[in-house]
C-alpha positions as CSV (number, residue, x, y, z in Angstrom):
1,X,0.0,0.0,0.0
2,X,1.4,3.4,-1.0
3,X,1.3,6.3,1.4
4,X,1.6,10.0,0.8
5,X,1.7,12.9,3.2
6,X,0.8,16.6,3.3
7,X,1.1,19.3,5.9
8,X,-2.0,20.4,7.9
9,X,-2.5,24.1,8.6
10,X,-0.9,23.7,12.0
11,X,2.2,22.1,10.6
12,X,1.3,18.6,11.5
13,X,1.8,15.8,9.0
14,X,-1.3,14.6,7.2
15,X,-1.0,10.9,6.2
16,X,-3.3,9.2,3.8
17,X,-3.4,6.2,1.5
18,X,-5.0,6.4,-2.0
19,X,-6.3,2.9,-1.3
20,X,-7.9,3.9,1.9
21,X,-9.3,7.0,0.4
22,X,-11.3,4.8,-1.9
23,X,-12.8,3.1,1.1
24,X,-16.1,4.6,2.4
25,X,-16.0,5.9,5.9
26,X,-19.6,4.6,6.2
27,X,-18.5,1.0,5.3
28,X,-19.9,-1.8,7.4
29,X,-18.2,-2.3,10.8
30,X,-16.0,-5.3,10.0
31,X,-12.6,-6.3,11.3
32,X,-10.1,-7.8,9.0
33,X,-7.7,-10.3,10.7
34,X,-5.4,-11.1,7.7
35,X,-2.7,-8.7,8.8
36,X,-2.7,-10.2,12.3
37,X,-2.2,-13.7,11.0
38,X,1.4,-13.9,12.0
39,X,0.7,-13.2,15.7
40,X,0.2,-16.1,18.1
41,X,-3.4,-16.8,18.9
42,X,-5.0,-17.1,22.3
43,X,-8.5,-17.1,23.7
44,X,-9.8,-13.6,24.4
45,X,-12.4,-13.5,27.2
46,X,-15.3,-11.0,27.1
47,X,-17.1,-10.7,30.5
48,X,-20.9,-10.8,31.0
49,X,-22.7,-7.5,30.6
50,X,-23.4,-5.4,33.7
51,X,-27.2,-5.2,34.4
52,X,-29.4,-3.2,36.8
53,X,-29.4,-4.8,40.2
54,X,-25.9,-6.3,39.7
55,X,-23.4,-6.2,42.5
56,X,-20.3,-4.1,41.8
57,X,-17.3,-4.9,43.9
58,X,-15.2,-1.9,44.9
59,X,-11.4,-2.3,45.4
60,X,-8.5,0.0,46.2
61,X,-5.5,-1.6,44.5
62,X,-3.2,1.5,44.8
63,X,-3.5,4.6,46.9
64,X,-6.2,5.6,49.4
65,X,-9.1,8.0,48.8
66,X,-11.2,10.6,50.5
67,X,-14.1,9.0,52.4
68,X,-16.6,11.6,51.2
69,X,-15.7,10.9,47.5
70,X,-16.0,7.2,48.1
71,X,-19.5,7.7,49.5
72,X,-20.5,10.0,46.7
73,X,-19.4,7.4,44.2
74,X,-21.4,4.6,45.9
75,X,-24.4,6.9,45.8
76,X,-24.0,7.3,42.1
77,X,-23.7,3.5,41.6
78,X,-27.0,3.2,43.5
79,X,-28.6,5.8,41.2
80,X,-27.4,3.8,38.2
81,X,-29.2,0.8,39.6
82,X,-26.2,-1.2,40.9
83,X,-25.4,-2.5,44.3
84,X,-21.9,-1.4,45.6
85,X,-20.1,-3.9,47.7
86,X,-16.7,-3.5,49.4
87,X,-14.7,-5.1,52.2
88,X,-14.1,-3.3,55.5
89,X,-10.3,-3.5,54.9
90,X,-10.6,-1.1,51.9
91,X,-10.2,1.8,54.4
92,X,-6.8,0.7,55.7
93,X,-3.8,2.8,55.1
94,X,0.0,2.1,54.8
95,X,2.1,5.1,53.8
96,X,0.6,6.3,50.6
97,X,-1.1,3.0,49.8
98,X,-4.6,1.7,50.6
99,X,-3.2,-0.9,53.0
100,X,-0.5,-3.5,52.4
101,X,0.2,-5.1,49.1
102,X,-1.0,-8.4,50.6
103,X,-4.3,-6.8,51.6
104,X,-4.8,-5.4,48.1
105,X,-4.1,-8.7,46.4
106,X,-6.5,-10.5,48.7
107,X,-9.2,-8.0,48.1
108,X,-8.9,-8.4,44.3
109,X,-8.8,-12.2,44.5
110,X,-11.9,-12.2,46.8
111,X,-13.9,-10.0,44.5
112,X,-13.0,-12.4,41.7
113,X,-14.0,-15.5,43.7
114,X,-17.3,-14.1,44.9
115,X,-20.1,-15.3,42.5
116,X,-22.4,-12.4,43.4
117,X,-19.9,-9.8,42.3
118,X,-20.5,-9.1,38.6
119,X,-18.0,-6.3,38.0
120,X,-14.9,-4.9,39.8
121,X,-14.5,-1.1,39.9
122,X,-11.4,0.6,41.3
123,X,-11.9,3.4,43.8
124,X,-8.9,5.4,42.8
125,X,-5.5,5.2,41.2
126,X,-2.6,7.1,42.6
127,X,0.3,4.6,43.0
128,X,0.8,1.0,43.9
129,X,-0.7,-1.4,41.4
130,X,2.7,-2.6,40.4
131,X,3.1,-4.2,43.8
132,X,0.3,-6.6,43.0
133,X,1.6,-8.0,39.8
134,X,3.9,-10.8,41.0
135,X,1.2,-12.1,43.3
136,X,-1.9,-12.2,41.0
137,X,-3.3,-15.6,39.9
138,X,-4.0,-15.6,36.2
139,X,-5.9,-18.9,36.4
140,X,-8.3,-17.4,39.0
141,X,-8.8,-14.3,36.9
142,X,-9.5,-16.3,33.7
143,X,-11.8,-18.8,35.4
144,X,-13.9,-15.9,36.9
145,X,-14.0,-13.3,34.1
146,X,-15.7,-10.1,35.2
147,X,-15.7,-6.5,34.1
148,X,-12.6,-4.8,35.5
149,X,-12.6,-1.0,35.3
150,X,-10.2,1.8,36.3
151,X,-7.6,4.2,34.9
152,X,-4.5,6.1,35.8
153,X,-2.3,3.8,37.9
154,X,-4.7,1.0,37.2
155,X,-3.3,1.0,33.7
156,X,-0.8,-1.5,35.1
157,X,-3.6,-3.9,35.9
158,X,-5.7,-3.2,32.8
159,X,-2.8,-4.2,30.5
160,X,-1.7,-7.1,32.7
161,X,-5.2,-8.6,32.7
162,X,-5.5,-8.0,29.0
163,X,-2.1,-9.5,28.1
164,X,-1.7,-12.3,30.6
165,X,-5.3,-13.5,31.2
166,X,-6.7,-12.5,27.8
167,X,-9.5,-10.5,29.5
168,X,-11.2,-7.6,28.0
169,X,-10.7,-4.7,30.5
170,X,-12.2,-1.2,30.7
171,X,-10.3,2.1,30.8
172,X,-13.1,3.8,32.7
173,X,-13.9,6.4,35.4
174,X,-13.3,5.3,39.0
175,X,-15.6,5.4,42.0
176,X,-14.0,8.1,44.1
177,X,-12.9,10.1,41.1
178,X,-15.1,11.0,38.1
179,X,-18.0,8.8,39.1
180,X,-18.2,10.8,42.4
181,X,-18.5,14.2,40.8
182,X,-21.4,15.7,38.8
183,X,-20.7,15.6,35.1
184,X,-17.6,13.6,35.7
185,X,-18.4,10.7,33.3
186,X,-20.3,9.9,30.1
187,X,-23.1,7.7,31.2
188,X,-24.0,6.7,27.7
189,X,-20.5,5.6,26.9
190,X,-20.3,3.6,30.2
191,X,-23.5,1.7,29.3
192,X,-22.4,1.2,25.7
193,X,-19.1,-0.4,26.8
194,X,-20.3,-2.5,29.8
195,X,-23.9,-3.2,29.4
196,X,-25.1,-3.1,25.7
197,X,-23.3,-6.1,24.3
198,X,-23.3,-4.3,20.9
199,X,-20.8,-2.7,18.6
200,X,-20.1,1.0,19.3
201,X,-19.5,3.8,16.9
202,X,-19.0,7.5,17.7
203,X,-18.0,10.5,15.6
204,X,-16.4,13.4,17.5
205,X,-16.6,17.0,16.4
206,X,-13.2,18.6,15.7
207,X,-13.6,20.9,18.7
208,X,-13.6,17.8,20.9
209,X,-11.1,15.4,19.2
210,X,-8.5,16.9,16.9
211,X,-7.3,15.1,13.8
212,X,-3.5,15.2,13.6
213,X,-2.7,12.6,10.9
214,X,-5.4,11.3,8.6
215,X,-6.0,7.7,7.7
216,X,-8.0,4.6,8.6
217,X,-6.7,1.9,10.9
218,X,-8.0,-1.3,12.5
219,X,-6.5,-3.1,15.5
220,X,-7.0,-4.1,19.1
221,X,-7.9,-1.1,21.4
222,X,-5.3,-0.9,24.1
223,X,-3.2,1.5,26.2
224,X,-3.7,3.8,29.1
225,X,-1.7,6.3,31.1
226,X,1.5,7.2,29.4
227,X,3.8,7.2,32.4
228,X,2.5,3.7,33.4
229,X,3.0,2.3,29.9
230,X,6.6,3.5,30.0
231,X,7.0,2.0,33.5
232,X,6.3,-1.4,32.2
233,X,9.3,-1.5,29.9
234,X,12.0,-3.9,30.9
235,X,9.7,-5.8,33.3
236,X,8.0,-9.2,32.8
237,X,4.8,-7.2,32.4
238,X,5.9,-5.1,29.5
239,X,3.1,-3.8,27.3
240,X,2.3,-5.6,24.0
241,X,1.4,-3.0,21.5
242,X,1.6,-4.9,18.2
243,X,-1.4,-4.4,15.8
244,X,-3.2,-2.1,18.3
245,X,-5.1,1.1,18.2
246,X,-3.1,2.6,21.0
247,X,-4.8,5.0,23.4
248,X,-2.4,7.3,25.3
249,X,-3.3,9.8,28.1
250,X,-1.8,11.5,31.1
251,X,-2.1,14.6,33.2
252,X,0.2,17.3,34.6
253,X,3.2,16.3,32.6
254,X,5.1,19.1,30.9
255,X,5.7,18.8,27.1
256,X,9.4,17.8,27.5
257,X,8.3,15.0,29.8
258,X,5.7,13.8,27.3
259,X,8.4,14.0,24.6
260,X,10.8,11.9,26.7
261,X,8.2,9.2,27.4
262,X,7.1,9.0,23.8
263,X,10.7,8.7,22.7
264,X,11.3,6.0,25.2
265,X,8.4,4.0,23.7
266,X,9.6,4.7,20.2
267,X,13.2,3.6,21.0
268,X,11.8,0.5,22.6
269,X,10.0,-0.4,19.4
270,X,6.6,0.0,20.9
271,X,5.2,2.0,18.0
272,X,6.7,-0.3,15.3
273,X,3.5,-2.3,14.6
274,X,0.9,0.1,16.1
275,X,-1.9,0.8,13.6
276,X,-3.2,4.1,14.9
277,X,-2.9,6.3,18.0
278,X,-5.5,8.3,20.0
279,X,-4.4,10.7,22.6
280,X,-6.5,11.7,25.6
281,X,-7.4,15.2,26.7
282,X,-3.9,15.5,28.3
283,X,-5.1,18.1,30.8
284,X,-2.6,20.3,32.5
285,X,0.2,19.1,30.2
286,X,1.1,22.5,28.8
287,X,4.1,24.5,29.7
288,X,3.5,27.4,32.2
289,X,3.5,30.8,30.5
290,X,3.1,31.7,26.8
291,X,4.6,29.3,24.3
292,X,5.2,29.3,20.6
293,X,4.5,25.6,20.2
294,X,1.7,23.2,21.2
295,X,1.7,19.8,22.7
296,X,0.2,18.5,19.4
297,X,3.3,19.8,17.6
298,X,5.5,18.0,20.1
299,X,3.5,14.8,19.5
300,X,3.8,15.0,15.7
301,X,7.5,15.8,15.8
302,X,8.0,12.4,17.4
303,X,5.2,10.3,15.7
304,X,4.7,12.0,12.4
305,X,7.0,9.6,10.6
306,X,4.9,6.6,11.6
307,X,2.5,7.4,8.9
308,X,-0.5,6.1,10.8
309,X,-3.7,7.9,11.8
310,X,-3.3,10.0,14.9
311,X,-6.0,11.9,16.9
312,X,-5.8,14.1,20.0
313,X,-8.3,14.9,22.7
314,X,-10.5,11.9,23.4
315,X,-11.7,12.2,27.0
316,X,-10.9,9.0,28.9
317,X,-8.9,8.7,32.0
318,X,-7.7,12.0,33.3
319,X,-10.3,14.5,32.0
320,X,-12.0,17.8,32.7
321,X,-15.4,16.1,32.6
322,X,-17.5,13.5,30.7
323,X,-15.0,10.6,30.9
324,X,-15.6,7.9,28.3
325,X,-15.2,4.2,29.1
326,X,-13.0,2.4,26.5
327,X,-12.7,-1.4,26.4
328,X,-9.2,-2.7,25.9
329,X,-8.8,-6.0,24.1
330,X,-11.5,-5.6,21.5
331,X,-11.1,-5.0,17.8
332,X,-11.5,-1.3,16.9
333,X,-11.5,1.0,13.9
334,X,-10.1,4.5,13.9
335,X,-11.0,6.9,11.1
336,X,-9.2,10.2,11.1
337,X,-10.2,12.7,8.4
338,X,-11.8,16.1,8.7
339,X,-13.2,14.7,11.9
340,X,-12.4,11.6,14.0
341,X,-14.5,8.5,14.5
342,X,-13.9,5.5,16.7
343,X,-15.8,2.2,16.5
344,X,-15.3,-1.0,18.4
345,X,-16.9,-4.4,18.6
346,X,-19.0,-5.6,21.5
347,X,-16.9,-5.7,24.7
348,X,-19.4,-7.7,26.8
349,X,-21.8,-10.6,26.2
350,X,-25.4,-10.4,27.0
351,X,-25.3,-14.0,28.3
352,X,-22.7,-15.5,30.6
353,X,-19.0,-14.7,29.9
354,X,-17.8,-16.2,26.7
355,X,-14.4,-17.1,25.5
356,X,-13.8,-16.1,21.9
357,X,-10.9,-16.7,19.6
358,X,-8.7,-13.6,19.3
359,X,-5.8,-12.9,16.9
360,X,-4.0,-10.4,19.2
């Protein structure tokens, strides 16, 4: 396939393929697996859909949280029709953690083992999920597939569960964070990802999600918080980005730090087989004072030569408001043109959890 490039008005690279241009953006939502044929296959597990009346287990796998935020989040779950459930130990503290690593591992394992718990939602990120990784039981996880949702530091667990246990996970608002505050999360996107059992398609206005490099890409949706993605490198839990639509977000990181982390991923080969990239809102990631450059320009300076579609501004993870839930581990389609569109296949099953053949 031949590629060409042009410059957008803001100096960013505009990539397109003549072959892709002949494809209709309104084409049926299908996922081609031919270009993934060389990857080893394993069984991808989609959990059962979350229904009104279901019990949602709350865990704190990293840092502690404010009690009033926790209670506000529980009230919001009740409003949505769910039954929040948590263990008394969730309020324990050790340094900047929500209790010891052993407590946090036992909490997660117990929520997996309890049959009445249909989904697991993290209370907060912060720091500390990496302490859990050596002690988690992939067999227990895989034999009890449930919705697992969180973001920020929980990126560590989302990618681990996706890579090691083959579980579809959810980059989603957390209980004592965006769920606890009015307007903090996009309820329709939450229901579409975790309850509908249907494919999802959304077109974003350019004021919301900015096209940086045009094109059409298909791959497994995957990613999370940039600093945590980088932290996985050189460990047994290193991220697996081949043939993905990679979602990247963070907050309060200055442009040179974003540059450094993106370059680290690039030098580690983590963009070599990525099919498309979507950045989050990247709130508070500007440089203090007036600048003659934008974060978007920093991004394209590093990634422009990949010649893949790139978009900027999708609100998931650290956001100003209206956080969108994104399922990781499902096949997705990214279309970047005058505007940006994202589609993905059903992330949950209406019946009991089903194991499906994946090519990732």
